[in-house]
PyMOL Python script that loads the backbone (N, CA, C, O; Angstrom):
from pymol import cmd

cmd.read_pdbstr("""\
ATOM      1  N   MET A   1     125.389  91.999  93.220  1.00  0.00           N
ATOM      2  CA  MET A   1     124.859  92.069  94.563  1.00  0.00           C
ATOM      3  C   MET A   1     125.684  93.035  95.395  1.00  0.00           C
ATOM      4  O   MET A   1     126.892  93.169  95.203  1.00  0.00           O
ATOM      5  N   LEU A   2     125.025  93.689  96.301  1.00  0.00           N
ATOM      6  CA  LEU A   2     125.717  94.605  97.194  1.00  0.00           C
ATOM      7  C   LEU A   2     126.447  93.839  98.279  1.00  0.00           C
ATOM      8  O   LEU A   2     125.968  92.813  98.762  1.00  0.00           O
ATOM      9  N   GLU A   3     127.604  94.344  98.656  1.00  0.00           N
ATOM     10  CA  GLU A   3     128.284  93.712  99.778  1.00  0.00           C
ATOM     11  C   GLU A   3     127.580  94.106 101.071  1.00  0.00           C
ATOM     12  O   GLU A   3     126.856  95.101 101.110  1.00  0.00           O
ATOM     13  N   LYS A   4     127.791  93.334 102.116  1.00  0.00           N
ATOM     14  CA  LYS A   4     127.059  93.543 103.363  1.00  0.00           C
ATOM     15  C   LYS A   4     127.317  94.911 103.982  1.00  0.00           C
ATOM     16  O   LYS A   4     126.407  95.519 104.544  1.00  0.00           O
ATOM     17  N   GLY A   5     128.573  95.405 103.879  1.00  0.00           N
ATOM     18  CA  GLY A   5     128.888  96.718 104.441  1.00  0.00           C
ATOM     19  C   GLY A   5     128.106  97.831 103.756  1.00  0.00           C
ATOM     20  O   GLY A   5     127.590  98.733 104.416  1.00  0.00           O
ATOM     21  N   MET A   6     128.021  97.765 102.421  1.00  0.00           N
ATOM     22  CA  MET A   6     127.286  98.779 101.660  1.00  0.00           C
ATOM     23  C   MET A   6     125.793  98.689 101.963  1.00  0.00           C
ATOM     24  O   MET A   6     125.129  99.708 102.147  1.00  0.00           O
ATOM     25  N   LEU A   7     125.275  97.474 102.013  1.00  0.00           N
ATOM     26  CA  LEU A   7     123.856  97.285 102.307  1.00  0.00           C
ATOM     27  C   LEU A   7     123.524  97.776 103.710  1.00  0.00           C
ATOM     28  O   LEU A   7     122.456  98.345 103.936  1.00  0.00           O
ATOM     29  N   ARG A   8     124.435  97.558 104.648  1.00  0.00           N
ATOM     30  CA  ARG A   8     124.229  98.010 106.016  1.00  0.00           C
ATOM     31  C   ARG A   8     124.171  99.535 106.071  1.00  0.00           C
ATOM     32  O   ARG A   8     123.395 100.096 106.845  1.00  0.00           O
ATOM     33  N   LYS A   9     124.994 100.218 105.248  1.00  0.00           N
ATOM     34  CA  LYS A   9     124.976 101.682 105.203  1.00  0.00           C
ATOM     35  C   LYS A   9     123.666 102.192 104.603  1.00  0.00           C
ATOM     36  O   LYS A   9     123.095 103.171 105.083  1.00  0.00           O
ATOM     37  N   VAL A  10     123.198 101.524 103.556  1.00  0.00           N
ATOM     38  CA  VAL A  10     121.963 101.953 102.880  1.00  0.00           C
ATOM     39  C   VAL A  10     120.755 101.764 103.787  1.00  0.00           C
ATOM     40  O   VAL A  10     119.913 102.655 103.891  1.00  0.00           O
ATOM     41  N   LEU A  11     120.664 100.621 104.436  1.00  0.00           N
ATOM     42  CA  LEU A  11     119.492 100.309 105.255  1.00  0.00           C
ATOM     43  C   LEU A  11     119.551 100.926 106.645  1.00  0.00           C
ATOM     44  O   LEU A  11     118.514 101.095 107.287  1.00  0.00           O
ATOM     45  N   GLY A  12     120.748 101.267 107.121  1.00  0.00           N
ATOM     46  CA  GLY A  12     120.884 101.909 108.417  1.00  0.00           C
ATOM     47  C   GLY A  12     120.721 100.946 109.579  1.00  0.00           C
ATOM     48  O   GLY A  12     120.804  99.729 109.412  1.00  0.00           O
ATOM     49  N   SER A  13     120.491 101.503 110.750  1.00  0.00           N
ATOM     50  CA  SER A  13     120.333 100.716 111.974  1.00  0.00           C
ATOM     51  C   SER A  13     118.861 100.463 112.246  1.00  0.00           C
ATOM     52  O   SER A  13     117.985 101.071 111.630  1.00  0.00           O
ATOM     53  N   ILE A  14     118.602  99.549 113.185  1.00  0.00           N
ATOM     54  CA  ILE A  14     117.227  99.294 113.593  1.00  0.00           C
ATOM     55  C   ILE A  14     117.101  99.557 115.088  1.00  0.00           C
ATOM     56  O   ILE A  14     118.080  99.473 115.830  1.00  0.00           O
ATOM     57  N   ARG A  15     115.911  99.870 115.510  1.00  0.00           N
ATOM     58  CA  ARG A  15     115.653 100.158 116.913  1.00  0.00           C
ATOM     59  C   ARG A  15     115.094  98.909 117.580  1.00  0.00           C
ATOM     60  O   ARG A  15     114.142  98.305 117.085  1.00  0.00           O
ATOM     61  N   GLU A  16     115.686  98.530 118.697  1.00  0.00           N
ATOM     62  CA  GLU A  16     115.196  97.378 119.441  1.00  0.00           C
ATOM     63  C   GLU A  16     114.001  97.789 120.288  1.00  0.00           C
ATOM     64  O   GLU A  16     114.032  98.821 120.959  1.00  0.00           O
ATOM     65  N   GLU A  17     112.952  96.980 120.256  1.00  0.00           N
ATOM     66  CA  GLU A  17     111.737  97.302 120.992  1.00  0.00           C
ATOM     67  C   GLU A  17     111.931  97.180 122.496  1.00  0.00           C
ATOM     68  O   GLU A  17     111.384  97.974 123.261  1.00  0.00           O
ATOM     69  N   GLU A  18     112.713  96.181 122.928  1.00  0.00           N
ATOM     70  CA  GLU A  18     112.866  95.939 124.367  1.00  0.00           C
ATOM     71  C   GLU A  18     113.651  97.056 125.060  1.00  0.00           C
ATOM     72  O   GLU A  18     113.231  97.578 126.093  1.00  0.00           O
ATOM     73  N   THR A  19     114.798  97.411 124.473  1.00  0.00           N
ATOM     74  CA  THR A  19     115.676  98.379 125.124  1.00  0.00           C
ATOM     75  C   THR A  19     115.484  99.797 124.611  1.00  0.00           C
ATOM     76  O   THR A  19     115.830 100.755 125.304  1.00  0.00           O
ATOM     77  N   GLY A  20     114.945  99.946 123.427  1.00  0.00           N
ATOM     78  CA  GLY A  20     114.786 101.266 122.834  1.00  0.00           C
ATOM     79  C   GLY A  20     116.074 101.778 122.210  1.00  0.00           C
ATOM     80  O   GLY A  20     116.114 102.900 121.705  1.00  0.00           O
ATOM     81  N   GLY A  21     117.133 100.964 122.238  1.00  0.00           N
ATOM     82  CA  GLY A  21     118.417 101.369 121.669  1.00  0.00           C
ATOM     83  C   GLY A  21     118.524 101.012 120.198  1.00  0.00           C
ATOM     84  O   GLY A  21     117.676 100.316 119.640  1.00  0.00           O
ATOM     85  N   TRP A  22     119.585 101.506 119.588  1.00  0.00           N
ATOM     86  CA  TRP A  22     119.833 101.250 118.173  1.00  0.00           C
ATOM     87  C   TRP A  22     120.939 100.216 118.033  1.00  0.00           C
ATOM     88  O   TRP A  22     121.860 100.173 118.849  1.00  0.00           O
ATOM     89  N   ARG A  23     120.851  99.382 116.999  1.00  0.00           N
ATOM     90  CA  ARG A  23     121.901  98.401 116.728  1.00  0.00           C
ATOM     91  C   ARG A  23     121.977  98.148 115.230  1.00  0.00           C
ATOM     92  O   ARG A  23     121.050  98.446 114.478  1.00  0.00           O
ATOM     93  N   LYS A  24     123.116  97.585 114.819  1.00  0.00           N
ATOM     94  CA  LYS A  24     123.301  97.226 113.415  1.00  0.00           C
ATOM     95  C   LYS A  24     122.448  95.998 113.095  1.00  0.00           C
ATOM     96  O   LYS A  24     122.112  95.208 113.977  1.00  0.00           O
ATOM     97  N   LEU A  25     122.113  95.861 111.837  1.00  0.00           N
ATOM     98  CA  LEU A  25     121.387  94.674 111.386  1.00  0.00           C
ATOM     99  C   LEU A  25     122.328  93.475 111.376  1.00  0.00           C
ATOM    100  O   LEU A  25     123.492  93.600 110.997  1.00  0.00           O
ATOM    101  N   HIS A  26     121.831  92.326 111.787  1.00  0.00           N
ATOM    102  CA  HIS A  26     122.614  91.097 111.741  1.00  0.00           C
ATOM    103  C   HIS A  26     122.779  90.642 110.296  1.00  0.00           C
ATOM    104  O   HIS A  26     121.966  90.975 109.434  1.00  0.00           O
ATOM    105  N   ASN A  27     123.836  89.879 110.041  1.00  0.00           N
ATOM    106  CA  ASN A  27     124.110  89.417 108.679  1.00  0.00           C
ATOM    107  C   ASN A  27     122.967  88.609 108.091  1.00  0.00           C
ATOM    108  O   ASN A  27     122.683  88.730 106.900  1.00  0.00           O
ATOM    109  N   LYS A  28     122.304  87.787 108.895  1.00  0.00           N
ATOM    110  CA  LYS A  28     121.171  86.981 108.412  1.00  0.00           C
ATOM    111  C   LYS A  28     120.053  87.881 107.916  1.00  0.00           C
ATOM    112  O   LYS A  28     119.480  87.631 106.856  1.00  0.00           O
ATOM    113  N   LYS A  29     119.734  88.932 108.674  1.00  0.00           N
ATOM    114  CA  LYS A  29     118.680  89.871 108.279  1.00  0.00           C
ATOM    115  C   LYS A  29     119.078  90.616 107.005  1.00  0.00           C
ATOM    116  O   LYS A  29     118.251  90.827 106.119  1.00  0.00           O
ATOM    117  N   LEU A  30     120.357  91.016 106.918  1.00  0.00           N
ATOM    118  CA  LEU A  30     120.839  91.682 105.700  1.00  0.00           C
ATOM    119  C   LEU A  30     120.703  90.766 104.489  1.00  0.00           C
ATOM    120  O   LEU A  30     120.291  91.207 103.416  1.00  0.00           O
ATOM    121  N   HIS A  31     121.045  89.512 104.657  1.00  0.00           N
ATOM    122  CA  HIS A  31     120.947  88.535 103.575  1.00  0.00           C
ATOM    123  C   HIS A  31     119.502  88.404 103.103  1.00  0.00           C
ATOM    124  O   HIS A  31     119.236  88.404 101.901  1.00  0.00           O
ATOM    125  N   ASP A  32     118.571  88.294 104.045  1.00  0.00           N
ATOM    126  CA  ASP A  32     117.155  88.164 103.701  1.00  0.00           C
ATOM    127  C   ASP A  32     116.650  89.417 102.994  1.00  0.00           C
ATOM    128  O   ASP A  32     115.925  89.321 102.003  1.00  0.00           O
ATOM    129  N   LEU A  33     117.027  90.587 103.494  1.00  0.00           N
ATOM    130  CA  LEU A  33     116.589  91.840 102.880  1.00  0.00           C
ATOM    131  C   LEU A  33     117.167  91.999 101.479  1.00  0.00           C
ATOM    132  O   LEU A  33     116.490  92.492 100.576  1.00  0.00           O
ATOM    133  N   GLN A  34     118.399  91.586 101.300  1.00  0.00           N
ATOM    134  CA  GLN A  34     119.035  91.708  99.998  1.00  0.00           C
ATOM    135  C   GLN A  34     118.278  90.912  98.954  1.00  0.00           C
ATOM    136  O   GLN A  34     118.038  91.409  97.854  1.00  0.00           O
ATOM    137  N   TYR A  35     117.900  89.696  99.276  1.00  0.00           N
ATOM    138  CA  TYR A  35     117.182  88.879  98.307  1.00  0.00           C
ATOM    139  C   TYR A  35     115.751  89.361  98.101  1.00  0.00           C
ATOM    140  O   TYR A  35     115.210  89.207  97.006  1.00  0.00           O
ATOM    141  N   SER A  36     115.127  89.937  99.117  1.00  0.00           N
ATOM    142  CA  SER A  36     113.783  90.480  98.909  1.00  0.00           C
ATOM    143  C   SER A  36     113.844  91.718  98.022  1.00  0.00           C
ATOM    144  O   SER A  36     112.920  91.961  97.246  1.00  0.00           O
ATOM    145  N   LEU A  37     114.926  92.514  98.122  1.00  0.00           N
ATOM    146  CA  LEU A  37     115.090  93.671  97.242  1.00  0.00           C
ATOM    147  C   LEU A  37     115.305  93.228  95.803  1.00  0.00           C
ATOM    148  O   LEU A  37     114.797  93.864  94.880  1.00  0.00           O
ATOM    149  N   ILE A  38     116.049  92.148  95.598  1.00  0.00           N
ATOM    150  CA  ILE A  38     116.276  91.627  94.252  1.00  0.00           C
ATOM    151  C   ILE A  38     114.964  91.145  93.650  1.00  0.00           C
ATOM    152  O   ILE A  38     114.698  91.384  92.472  1.00  0.00           O
ATOM    153  N   ILE A  39     114.147  90.473  94.440  1.00  0.00           N
ATOM    154  CA  ILE A  39     112.858  89.985  93.953  1.00  0.00           C
ATOM    155  C   ILE A  39     111.954  91.155  93.568  1.00  0.00           C
ATOM    156  O   ILE A  39     111.282  91.106  92.538  1.00  0.00           O
ATOM    157  N   MET A  40     111.935  92.197  94.383  1.00  0.00           N
ATOM    158  CA  MET A  40     111.112  93.365  94.065  1.00  0.00           C
ATOM    159  C   MET A  40     111.590  94.025  92.770  1.00  0.00           C
ATOM    160  O   MET A  40     110.776  94.482  91.968  1.00  0.00           O
ATOM    161  N   TYR A  41     112.899  94.075  92.569  1.00  0.00           N
ATOM    162  CA  TYR A  41     113.469  94.648  91.354  1.00  0.00           C
ATOM    163  C   TYR A  41     113.025  93.858  90.129  1.00  0.00           C
ATOM    164  O   TYR A  41     112.673  94.447  89.107  1.00  0.00           O
ATOM    165  N   VAL A  42     113.040  92.539  90.221  1.00  0.00           N
ATOM    166  CA  VAL A  42     112.627  91.681  89.107  1.00  0.00           C
ATOM    167  C   VAL A  42     111.145  91.894  88.801  1.00  0.00           C
ATOM    168  O   VAL A  42     110.760  91.954  87.634  1.00  0.00           O
ATOM    169  N   ILE A  43     110.316  92.008  89.832  1.00  0.00           N
ATOM    170  CA  ILE A  43     108.880  92.220  89.626  1.00  0.00           C
ATOM    171  C   ILE A  43     108.638  93.539  88.900  1.00  0.00           C
ATOM    172  O   ILE A  43     107.843  93.593  87.961  1.00  0.00           O
ATOM    173  N   VAL A  44     109.313  94.599  89.325  1.00  0.00           N
ATOM    174  CA  VAL A  44     109.146  95.908  88.679  1.00  0.00           C
ATOM    175  C   VAL A  44     109.577  95.839  87.219  1.00  0.00           C
ATOM    176  O   VAL A  44     108.885  96.367  86.348  1.00  0.00           O
ATOM    177  N   LEU A  45     110.703  95.201  86.939  1.00  0.00           N
ATOM    178  CA  LEU A  45     111.165  95.085  85.552  1.00  0.00           C
ATOM    179  C   LEU A  45     110.183  94.307  84.688  1.00  0.00           C
ATOM    180  O   LEU A  45     109.957  94.672  83.534  1.00  0.00           O
ATOM    181  N   ARG A  46     109.600  93.249  85.223  1.00  0.00           N
ATOM    182  CA  ARG A  46     108.633  92.469  84.452  1.00  0.00           C
ATOM    183  C   ARG A  46     107.360  93.266  84.187  1.00  0.00           C
ATOM    184  O   ARG A  46     106.762  93.138  83.118  1.00  0.00           O
ATOM    185  N   ARG A  47     106.944  94.083  85.146  1.00  0.00           N
ATOM    186  CA  ARG A  47     105.760  94.925  84.923  1.00  0.00           C
ATOM    187  C   ARG A  47     106.026  95.950  83.828  1.00  0.00           C
ATOM    188  O   ARG A  47     105.167  96.196  82.982  1.00  0.00           O
ATOM    189  N   ILE A  48     107.212  96.544  83.844  1.00  0.00           N
ATOM    190  CA  ILE A  48     107.564  97.520  82.813  1.00  0.00           C
ATOM    191  C   ILE A  48     107.599  96.853  81.439  1.00  0.00           C
ATOM    192  O   ILE A  48     107.124  97.420  80.455  1.00  0.00           O
ATOM    193  N   LYS A  49     108.158  95.658  81.376  1.00  0.00           N
ATOM    194  CA  LYS A  49     108.210  94.923  80.113  1.00  0.00           C
ATOM    195  C   LYS A  49     106.797  94.607  79.619  1.00  0.00           C
ATOM    196  O   LYS A  49     106.520  94.718  78.425  1.00  0.00           O
ATOM    197  N   TRP A  50     105.894  94.210  80.543  1.00  0.00           N
ATOM    198  CA  TRP A  50     104.519  93.894  80.162  1.00  0.00           C
ATOM    199  C   TRP A  50     103.816  95.135  79.598  1.00  0.00           C
ATOM    200  O   TRP A  50     103.106  95.050  78.595  1.00  0.00           O
ATOM    201  N   ILE A  51     104.017  96.270  80.241  1.00  0.00           N
ATOM    202  CA  ILE A  51     103.390  97.503  79.756  1.00  0.00           C
ATOM    203  C   ILE A  51     103.886  97.838  78.363  1.00  0.00           C
ATOM    204  O   ILE A  51     103.110  98.268  77.510  1.00  0.00           O
ATOM    205  N   GLY A  52     105.183  97.642  78.129  1.00  0.00           N
ATOM    206  CA  GLY A  52     105.731  97.885  76.791  1.00  0.00           C
ATOM    207  C   GLY A  52     105.121  96.981  75.747  1.00  0.00           C
ATOM    208  O   GLY A  52     104.809  97.430  74.643  1.00  0.00           O
ATOM    209  N   LEU A  53     104.946  95.709  76.077  1.00  0.00           N
ATOM    210  CA  LEU A  53     104.351  94.767  75.129  1.00  0.00           C
ATOM    211  C   LEU A  53     102.891  95.095  74.856  1.00  0.00           C
ATOM    212  O   LEU A  53     102.449  95.065  73.707  1.00  0.00           O
ATOM    213  N   VAL A  54     102.147  95.404  75.899  1.00  0.00           N
ATOM    214  CA  VAL A  54     100.713  95.673  75.752  1.00  0.00           C
ATOM    215  C   VAL A  54     100.479  96.981  75.005  1.00  0.00           C
ATOM    216  O   VAL A  54      99.493  97.104  74.278  1.00  0.00           O
ATOM    217  N   SER A  55     101.361  97.953  75.169  1.00  0.00           N
ATOM    218  CA  SER A  55     101.160  99.242  74.506  1.00  0.00           C
ATOM    219  C   SER A  55     101.220  99.125  72.985  1.00  0.00           C
ATOM    220  O   SER A  55     100.724 100.008  72.286  1.00  0.00           O
ATOM    221  N   HIS A  56     101.811  98.063  72.460  1.00  0.00           N
ATOM    222  CA  HIS A  56     101.890  97.856  71.014  1.00  0.00           C
ATOM    223  C   HIS A  56     100.766  96.975  70.478  1.00  0.00           C
ATOM    224  O   HIS A  56     100.716  96.709  69.277  1.00  0.00           O
ATOM    225  N   MET A  57      99.866  96.517  71.344  1.00  0.00           N
ATOM    226  CA  MET A  57      98.758  95.659  70.913  1.00  0.00           C
ATOM    227  C   MET A  57      97.642  96.503  70.310  1.00  0.00           C
ATOM    228  O   MET A  57      97.596  97.720  70.490  1.00  0.00           O
ATOM    229  N   THR A  58      96.753  95.838  69.597  1.00  0.00           N
ATOM    230  CA  THR A  58      95.592  96.528  69.046  1.00  0.00           C
ATOM    231  C   THR A  58      94.560  96.752  70.147  1.00  0.00           C
ATOM    232  O   THR A  58      94.604  96.110  71.196  1.00  0.00           O
ATOM    233  N   GLU A  59      93.639  97.665  69.895  1.00  0.00           N
ATOM    234  CA  GLU A  59      92.631  98.017  70.894  1.00  0.00           C
ATOM    235  C   GLU A  59      91.651  96.884  71.169  1.00  0.00           C
ATOM    236  O   GLU A  59      90.981  96.896  72.201  1.00  0.00           O
ATOM    237  N   SER A  60      91.553  95.920  70.285  1.00  0.00           N
ATOM    238  CA  SER A  60      90.596  94.830  70.474  1.00  0.00           C
ATOM    239  C   SER A  60      91.093  93.778  71.473  1.00  0.00           C
ATOM    240  O   SER A  60      90.307  92.937  71.909  1.00  0.00           O
ATOM    241  N   ARG A  61      92.354  93.806  71.838  1.00  0.00           N
ATOM    242  CA  ARG A  61      92.913  92.822  72.775  1.00  0.00           C
ATOM    243  C   ARG A  61      92.492  93.153  74.206  1.00  0.00           C
ATOM    244  O   ARG A  61      92.460  94.322  74.592  1.00  0.00           O
ATOM    245  N   ASN A  62      92.172  92.132  74.985  1.00  0.00           N
ATOM    246  CA  ASN A  62      91.744  92.328  76.368  1.00  0.00           C
ATOM    247  C   ASN A  62      92.829  92.968  77.229  1.00  0.00           C
ATOM    248  O   ASN A  62      92.537  93.827  78.061  1.00  0.00           O
ATOM    249  N   SER A  63      94.066  92.556  77.034  1.00  0.00           N
ATOM    250  CA  SER A  63      95.163  93.113  77.833  1.00  0.00           C
ATOM    251  C   SER A  63      95.288  94.614  77.627  1.00  0.00           C
ATOM    252  O   SER A  63      95.527  95.358  78.579  1.00  0.00           O
ATOM    253  N   TYR A  64      95.128  95.061  76.389  1.00  0.00           N
ATOM    254  CA  TYR A  64      95.214  96.486  76.089  1.00  0.00           C
ATOM    255  C   TYR A  64      94.082  97.250  76.763  1.00  0.00           C
ATOM    256  O   TYR A  64      94.298  98.325  77.323  1.00  0.00           O
ATOM    257  N   SER A  65      92.880  96.696  76.709  1.00  0.00           N
ATOM    258  CA  SER A  65      91.740  97.396  77.308  1.00  0.00           C
ATOM    259  C   SER A  65      91.880  97.484  78.824  1.00  0.00           C
ATOM    260  O   SER A  65      91.419  98.453  79.426  1.00  0.00           O
ATOM    261  N   VAL A  66      92.507  96.490  79.453  1.00  0.00           N
ATOM    262  CA  VAL A  66      92.757  96.541  80.896  1.00  0.00           C
ATOM    263  C   VAL A  66      93.771  97.639  81.209  1.00  0.00           C
ATOM    264  O   VAL A  66      93.623  98.352  82.202  1.00  0.00           O
ATOM    265  N   LEU A  67      94.791  97.781  80.378  1.00  0.00           N
ATOM    266  CA  LEU A  67      95.840  98.772  80.623  1.00  0.00           C
ATOM    267  C   LEU A  67      95.314 100.199  80.494  1.00  0.00           C
ATOM    268  O   LEU A  67      95.673 101.054  81.302  1.00  0.00           O
ATOM    269  N   VAL A  68      94.479 100.475  79.508  1.00  0.00           N
ATOM    270  CA  VAL A  68      94.060 101.848  79.260  1.00  0.00           C
ATOM    271  C   VAL A  68      92.668 102.182  79.802  1.00  0.00           C
ATOM    272  O   VAL A  68      92.201 103.310  79.642  1.00  0.00           O
ATOM    273  N   ALA A  69      92.007 101.225  80.436  1.00  0.00           N
ATOM    274  CA  ALA A  69      90.647 101.463  80.911  1.00  0.00           C
ATOM    275  C   ALA A  69      90.613 102.498  82.040  1.00  0.00           C
ATOM    276  O   ALA A  69      91.515 102.567  82.875  1.00  0.00           O
ATOM    277  N   GLU A  70      89.552 103.291  82.036  1.00  0.00           N
ATOM    278  CA  GLU A  70      89.311 104.220  83.129  1.00  0.00           C
ATOM    279  C   GLU A  70      88.295 103.565  84.059  1.00  0.00           C
ATOM    280  O   GLU A  70      87.143 103.344  83.684  1.00  0.00           O
ATOM    281  N   HIS A  71      88.736 103.262  85.265  1.00  0.00           N
ATOM    282  CA  HIS A  71      87.882 102.542  86.200  1.00  0.00           C
ATOM    283  C   HIS A  71      86.959 103.504  86.933  1.00  0.00           C
ATOM    284  O   HIS A  71      87.345 104.625  87.261  1.00  0.00           O
ATOM    285  N   GLU A  72      85.746 103.056  87.181  1.00  0.00           N
ATOM    286  CA  GLU A  72      84.762 103.861  87.891  1.00  0.00           C
ATOM    287  C   GLU A  72      84.580 103.320  89.299  1.00  0.00           C
ATOM    288  O   GLU A  72      84.789 102.132  89.542  1.00  0.00           O
ATOM    289  N   GLY A  73      84.198 104.171  90.211  1.00  0.00           N
ATOM    290  CA  GLY A  73      83.938 103.736  91.576  1.00  0.00           C
ATOM    291  C   GLY A  73      85.210 103.616  92.392  1.00  0.00           C
ATOM    292  O   GLY A  73      86.247 104.201  92.080  1.00  0.00           O
ATOM    293  N   LYS A  74      85.083 102.830  93.455  1.00  0.00           N
ATOM    294  CA  LYS A  74      86.210 102.691  94.379  1.00  0.00           C
ATOM    295  C   LYS A  74      87.252 101.746  93.856  1.00  0.00           C
ATOM    296  O   LYS A  74      88.266 101.518  94.515  1.00  0.00           O
TER     297      LYS A  74
END
""", "prot")
cmd.dss("prot")
cmd.show_as("cartoon", "prot")
cmd.util.cbc("prot")
cmd.orient("prot")
């Protein structure tokens, strides 16, 4: 996990709507953002793993046909 100082540098400051000024993110907000970034990372890794598994399936499997299908329309 990233320490709060490093995460604060990566995410930068936020603009307050009331005053229009800039301020640092509070520790609570940093904590929430850190865990949401971890969750997004896990989701991306699981999708990549799924694509790897499906790419080795035969063409008759439904999962494979969903992965390689060319969709028509909107």
